[in-house]
C-alpha positions in Angstrom: 12.6 10.5 16.6 12.3 9.2 20.2 13.4 11.1 23.4 12.2 14.5 22.1 10.2 16.6 24.3 7.1 16.2 22.1 7.1 12.4 22.3 4.2 12.1 24.6 2.0 9.4 22.7 1.4 6.0 24.2 1.5 3.2 21.3 -2.4 3.3 21.4 -2.6 7.0 21.3 -0.1 7.1 18.4 -2.1 4.4 16.5 -5.3 6.2 16.8 -3.6 9.5 15.8 -2.0 7.9 12.6 -5.2 6.1 11.7 -3.9 2.7 12.2 -4.1 -0.1 14.8 -1.4 -1.0 17.3 -0.5 -4.2 15.3 0.3 -2.0 12.4 2.7 -0.1 14.2 4.4 -3.3 15.6 4.4 -4.6 12.1 6.2 -1.2 10.8 8.7 -1.6 13.4 9.8 -5.2 12.7 9.9 -4.1 8.9 12.2 -1.3 9.7 9.7 1.3 8.5 9.3 2.9 11.9 12.1 3.0 14.5 11.1 1.7 18.2 11.8 4.3 20.6 13.8 3.6 23.7 11.8 2.7 26.9 13.1 4.8 29.8 13.8 2.6 32.8 10.3 1.6 34.4 8.4 3.4 31.7 6.6 2.9 28.5 7.6 3.7 25.2 6.5 7.3 23.8 5.9 8.4 20.3 5.7 11.9 18.7 4.3 13.8 16.0 7.2 12.9 13.5 6.3 9.2 14.2 2.7 9.9 13.1 3.9 11.7 10.0 5.9 8.9 9.0 3.1 6.3 9.4 0.9 8.6 7.4 3.6 8.7 4.6 3.6 5.0 4.6 -0.1 4.6 4.2 -0.1 7.3 1.6 2.4 5.5 -0.4 0.8 2.2 -0.1 -2.6 3.9 -1.3 -0.7 4.7 -4.3 0.4 1.1 -5.0 3.9 1.0 -3.5 5.1 -2.1 -1.9 6.2 -1.9 1.7 9.7 -2.6 0.1 9.3 0.3 -2.2 8.1 2.6 0.9 11.3 1.6 2.4 13.3 2.6 -0.5 11.5 6.1 -0.7 12.1 6.5 3.2 15.9 6.0 2.7 15.9 8.7 0.0 14.3 11.4 2.3 17.1 13.6 3.0 16.4 16.2 0.3 19.3 15.0 -1.9 17.8 12.2 -3.8 15.1 13.7 -5.6 16.0 12.0 -8.9 16.2 8.6 -7.4 12.6 9.0 -5.7 11.4 10.3 -9.0 12.8 7.1 -10.8 11.1 5.0 -8.1 7.8 6.8 -9.0 8.3 6.6 -12.7 8.7 2.7 -12.4 5.4 2.6 -10.4 3.8 4.7 -13.1 5.0 2.4 -15.9 3.6 -0.6 -13.9 0.4 1.0 -13.2 0.0 2.0 -16.8 0.7 -1.6 -17.8 -1.8 -2.8 -15.3 -4.6 -0.5 -16.8 -3.9 -2.0 -20.3 -4.5 -5.4 -18.8 -7.7 -4.3 -17.0 -9.1 -2.7 -20.1 -8.4 -5.9 -22.0 -10.1 -7.9 -19.2 -13.0 -5.5 -19.1 -13.7 -5.7 -22.8 -13.6 -9.6 -22.6 -15.7 -9.9 -19.7 -18.3 -7.4 -21.4 -18.4 -9.5 -24.4 -18.8 -12.7 -22.4 -21.5 -11.3 -20.3 -23.4 -9.7 -23.4 -23.1 -13.2 -24.9 -24.4 -14.8 -21.9 -27.6 -12.6 -21.8 -28.2 -13.1 -25.5 -28.4 -16.8 -25.6 -31.4 -18.1 -24.0 -31.9 -21.4 -26.1 -28.6 -23.0 -25.3 -28.1 -25.6 -23.0 -24.7 -24.7 -21.5 -23.8 -21.2 -20.6 -21.7 -19.3 -23.1 -19.6 -17.6 -20.4 -18.5 -20.9 -18.9 -17.9 -22.5 -22.2 -15.7 -19.6 -23.5 -13.8 -19.8 -20.1 -13.2 -23.6 -20.6 -11.9 -23.0 -24.1 -9.6 -20.4 -23.1 -5.8 -21.8 -23.2 
């Protein structure tokens, strides 16, 4: 990625263009998600549009719930010949998301009942919500 004619961005301009801060760029470099370009003798490192696109990919994948380890796995599959493996990673993520949704719906239902019970009982000394939570195993 580095040493291309189009690598003209300083780290600050790169971070701004990618919509992150400089520390995020450095963190991604330490995690191996983004290569660190060479520093020409007496000069500063420069970044290009391919670097910006890579950071945007990482942020996009994170917004879909992929961990940085999973993002790293996806990046390793980005040569056009590993579509089935990438699909499998996404399928596993989808299965996990669906399981979390089931848990969230259960939590929502229990909390809605507790809130309703709390509002319905004005004559009790103790709060029904707190009592119910204390009784939970």
